[in-house]
C-alpha positions in Angstrom: 13.0 -17.3 18.8 10.6 -14.5 19.5 12.1 -12.3 16.8 11.8 -15.1 14.2 8.1 -15.6 15.0 7.5 -11.9 14.8 9.2 -11.8 11.3 7.2 -14.8 10.1 3.9 -13.1 11.3 4.9 -9.8 9.7 5.8 -11.3 6.4 2.7 -13.5 6.3 0.5 -10.5 7.0 2.3 -8.5 4.3 1.8 -11.2 1.7 -1.9 -11.4 2.6 -2.2 -7.7 2.1 -0.5 -7.9 -1.3 -2.8 -10.7 -2.4 -5.9 -8.8 -1.2 -4.6 -5.7 -3.0 -4.3 -7.7 -6.3 -7.9 -8.7 -6.0 -9.0 -5.1 -5.1 -7.3 -3.7 -8.2 -10.0 -5.5 -10.3 -12.8 -4.6 -8.0 -13.8 -1.2 -6.5 -11.4 -0.6 -3.7 -8.0 0.7 -2.7 -6.0 -2.0 -4.4 -2.7 -0.1 -5.0 -2.6 1.2 -1.5 -3.2 -2.2 0.0 -0.4 -3.7 -2.2 2.0 -0.9 -1.1 1.1 -1.5 2.6 1.9 -5.1 2.1 5.2 -4.3 0.5 6.1 -2.0 3.4 5.3 -4.6 5.9 7.2 -7.5 4.3 11.0 -7.8 4.2 12.7 -9.3 1.2 15.9 -8.5 -0.8 15.4 -5.8 -3.3 12.4 -4.2 -1.5 13.7 -0.6 -1.5 14.3 -0.7 -5.3 10.8 -2.2 -6.0 9.1 0.4 -3.8 11.0 3.2 -5.5 10.1 1.9 -8.9 6.3 1.7 -8.0 6.4 5.2 -6.7 7.8 6.5 -10.0 4.9 5.2 -12.1 2.2 7.5 -13.5 -0.5 5.3 -12.1 0.8 5.7 -8.6 0.9 9.5 -8.8 -2.6 9.7 -10.4 -4.0 7.4 -7.7 -2.3 9.3 -4.8 -3.4 12.6 -6.2 -7.0 11.4 -6.4 -7.0 10.2 -2.8 -5.3 13.4 -1.6 -8.0 15.5 -3.3 -10.7 13.5 -1.6 -9.0 14.0 1.8 -8.5 17.7 1.2 -12.1 18.2 0.2 -13.4 16.4 3.4 -11.2 18.6 5.6 -12.4 21.8 3.8 -16.0 20.8 4.5 -15.3 20.2 8.1 -13.4 23.5 8.6 -16.1 25.6 6.9 
């Protein structure tokens, strides 16, 4: 019973993150990352194939590179 409640809570949280991410895509915010976090949390059939397909898109790579460059620049400033 405890495992079922944990799965329900996990999937509900994941779906909420996906919905929030869909809203954030149209507003300034980390929409794609929020959607991906929601996808990683939820469990459903075909999840690995969907996550792999999203990771192959140009938009995903451009978005991740943009975030990585921001993180690297912050670390460079702290280390200087």
